[in-house]
N, C-alpha and C positions, 0 to 999 in steps of 0.2 A: 187319943186325939178324937175331939168331938166330931161328929158327922156334920153338923151345921157349923158354917163359917159366919163369925159374928160380921154384922154389917161394920164395914170400916168408918171411921169417923169423918163425916163431912161437916164439920160444926163450922160456925159462922166466921170464927178466927181465920182459919186457913184460907177459906174460900174468900173472906173479904179483904185480906191484906197480904199481897205478895212480898211486900217488903218486909213485913213481919217474918214469915217463912224465911226469907232469905237472912235475916238478922240471927233467928235462931239456928239456920244451918250453919252459919259461919261460926257460931258458937260451940256446936256439937258435932260438926263435921268438918274437921281441918281438912284442907285439900292435901291430896296424895301429894308426897314428897319422893315417891319412888323408892327404889330399892337397887343395892348394887346387883349386877348380872351374875347369876348362879348357875351354871351350866349342870351341876350335878343335881341341883334341886329339880332343874326341868326333865332330867334323865329319869328321875323317879315317878313322874307323873304317867298314871295310868287311867283307862277309861274302860269299865265293863259295859260295853254297848247293849247287852241283853237285859242287864238290870235297869240301864236308864230308860229302855223301852218299855219294861214292865211297870217302872214307877209311873212314868206320864201315861201310859195307857189307862193306868187305875184311877186317874186324877178326875175326870170327868163323872165316872160314876159314882166316886167318894164325896165329891164337892158339887154342891148345888146351891142357889140362892134363889127366892122368887120374891115377887111382889115388892113391898117396901124395901127389904133388904136388897133385892138386886137394883133397885132405883140408886140405891145409896152407893153401891159398888160402882155403878156406870157413872155417876156423877163425878165420883173419885177418879175415873179412869180419863175423864175430859180433863181434868186438872194436870194428866201426865202425858197427853198426846203432842207431840211435835208435828203440828199440822203443816202438810207437805206439799210442796209442787216442784217437781224435778223433770219437767217435760222439755222437749226440743222447742216447742211452741208458746213456751211462757213468754207473757208480756208484762209491763207494768202495770197495766189494769188487771190481769189475773191475780197479781200478788197483792194488789191493794184489795181486791176484793176477798182473797184469802184473809188477809190480816184483819179485815172487818168480821168477817167470821169467827176468827181465833178471839176476838174481843167480846163476842156476843154469839157464843156456840150453840145454844139453845133458844128456842123461840120463847119470848116473854109469856105468852100464854100457858105454856108447859110448865115454865118455873114457877109461875104464879100458881098452879093447880098442885104443884110439889111443894108448895111452902117456901120456895127459893127464890122470891121475885126481889127480896130485898138485899140479896147477896151477892157479890161481885165473882162470877164465874167465868174462866177463861182457860184457853189451852195451855200447855206447859211453855210452848214455844211456837216459832214459825221457822220452818226449814226450807230454805231456797238455795239458788245458785248465787255466786258471788256477785253477778252481774246485777241482781236485785236488792242487794244488802241495804243500800242506802234508802232505796225505796221504801223497804219495808220497816226500816228504822223509823223514817219519817211518818209512816202510815201507823205505826206502833207507839208514838210518841205519847207519854202521861198513862200508858197502861200498865207499865212493868213487865210486859211480855218481852223475853229476850228473843232476839234472832239468832238463828244457828244457820251457818255457812256450810255447805259441804266444800271441799277443797282436797287439793293434793291430786288433781286430775282425776276427779270423780267422773265417771264410776270405775275406769280401769287402772287408774294410778300408774300410767306408764309415760309419763311426762317427765323431764329431766329432774331431779331432785331439787336443784335450786330455783326452778319455777314453782315446784311444790311450795317452798318456804315463802317465796315472794306473794304467792296467792293466798297463804295464810295471812301474812302480814297486810295485805291489801283489805281483806275482809275485816280485820281487826280495827284498822284505820277507820274503815266506812261504818263501824259500830257493831259489828256481830260479836254477841257475848258469848257465844259457844261455836265451836269448830269442830265438823264431823268430817275427820281426815279418813281416807283409805289408805290402808297399809299395801305394801306391795306383796303380792301372793308368792311370788317367786323365791323370796327369802323362807317363806314357811314350806314350800315345796321341796325346796333344796335343803331343808334343815339348817340354814344359816341363822341361827336365832340370834347371834351378836349382831348381825347387820339389822335385823329388825328392831332389837333394842336401840341401836345407836340412831336409826330412823326416827322412831317413835319420839326418843329424847329430844333430837332436834326439832321435830315438829311441837313438841311441847314447849321448847324454849321460844320458838316463835311465836307461839300463842300468847305469851305474856300473861295477863290476867284473865283472858279467856279461857273457858273450860275446854277442855279437850276430849272428844268422843272419837274412840278409834274403831272403824270399820273394818271387822275381818272379811267379809264375803264369805262366811262359812261354807255356803254352798259349792265354792270353788276349792276348798282346803281338803276335800277328799276323805279325811278320816277324822273320828272324834277326838283322837289323841292330839292330831294337828290343831284342831280347835282349843283344846284345853291347853297346850302349851303357847299357842299364839295368845290367848288370853292372859295368861300369866305374864308373859313378856312384856306385853303392852302395859300393864298394870305396873310392873317393875320399872318400866322406862318414864312412867309418870301421868299415865291416862287416868282421867276423872270418871269416864265411863268407857264401858266395852260394849260395841254395838255389833249385832248379828251381820247385817246385809246392807248392800246399796238398794235393794228393791229391783236392782236389773240382772241378778242371776238367775239361773235356771231353777235354781232351789234357794228360797229365802229364809226367812225366820221359821223355825219349828220347835215344838215343844223339847224333844231331846236335845237339840243344841242348846235350848236355853238352859236346862237342866245342867248340862255341861259347863256351861259358862258360870252359872251361878254357883256350883261348887268351887270353882276357881277363885271366883270373888270370896267364897268363906274362907278359903285357903289363904288368899293374900291378906284378909283381914286378921287372920291368927298369926299370920308371919309378921306383919307389920303394924297392926292396930289401925290401919286406914280402911274406910268404908268406901267401896267403889260403886258406881251406877250402872245399870244395865237397862239397854234400849233394844228390844226387838223391833225389827224393821222389815217390811216386805212381806204381802199377802196376808197382814192382819186386817180384815176389812169388816167383819161382824161381831157383835156386842157378845156372842157366845165365845168367839176367838179370844177377846180380850180378857174375859172373866177368867178363863182358864190360866193366862199368863198372871194375873192378879193372884188367883189361888196359888200358884207355884212359887210366886214371889214371897208371899207372905209364910208358906210352909217352910220354903228352904233358908229365906234370912230374916225374916220378921216383918212386923208391922211398919217399922220405920221405912222400909222398901217399897212400900204404896205411895210414897210421897213424890212429888216431881224433882227434888233434890237429888233421888235415888233411883228413881225410873222413869223412863220416857218410853212412849211408843211411838214409832215412826210410821204414820199413816194418812190418809187422805180420806177415803170414802169411809173409814171406821166411824168417823164422827157423825155422818149423815145416818148410819145404821143405828147408832146410840140414840141419836135424837128421835129415831122413827119408834125405837123400842121403848123410850119413855112417854111419847104421845099415845102408845098403845096402853101404858100403865095408867094413865089417866083418864083416858076416854074408853077403854076397851074395844078400839078398833085400830086396824092396821092402815095406814095411810100408804100412798104410793111412794116410792123412793125417791121420785123425781121431785117431792114437793119439799126434800130437804136438801137443799143446795150446799154444797162446801165451799162455795166461793166463786 
């Protein structure tokens, strides 16, 4: 494998037309239909933690990109960000500002210097609470940026099951194209895999045509084997994406957890033929961080998983650091972080 990672394509076509990307995705990425629950298959899942840790520890030393190549990777990363605000003091005004940033994530003078002034660059989605779905849908009208709503009693997922289903249905009615649900961690911690399977299957049905991202809250699952099994069960139940974290746990996205989940995505594709997306979330705040996740995605699953149809990054401050790095690339100077507001 070469030491230098090729610059990912950020050609005019994928950046100019989100509708084109979605049309292509529908042709080559049939939606996950799920798979029958197989307890024996789950029993065979193992994770070699020391091997996982060695694999990810070697990544930064083996994979680096600089200058124009780095700018290309970071522009691609922007198209995969689920620009997020999930705070107790969120307001409609803050959500509208976030949507405006999602539509214009990088200053025009920077894009002009990079040769991207004539291209439509925007984030992969805007991720918010249900209360603000209608507000975000209105603010993003005409942009083709989807709204993702966190649901099912986010972040703890300890509300009654029927309330969870109604929350999903309400977000879909308000216009959410993607639903980020939180699984019941108790099912994982007690080994009740069939209950987890049934829960996610019902969430998928409630989503209708909206895509389902299942948040595992990996920091609460205690063991890599639990993470691997939970990933597989959610995909068997029909999840379109598996996601690491709510961002509210003590430990959120990490590269070892990401590798464990990516290997399960590969195993599920071999089992069923369906390609499942991956979303790391929580604690990814620097350009350096996101590059490592991109390298891991490409090495483990291939170039196709660098597109927003199969890769999302749940983040807020990450975008500001990427814009800051891009400005440094074109000017040779670092600007203050507060000059790159996220909304």
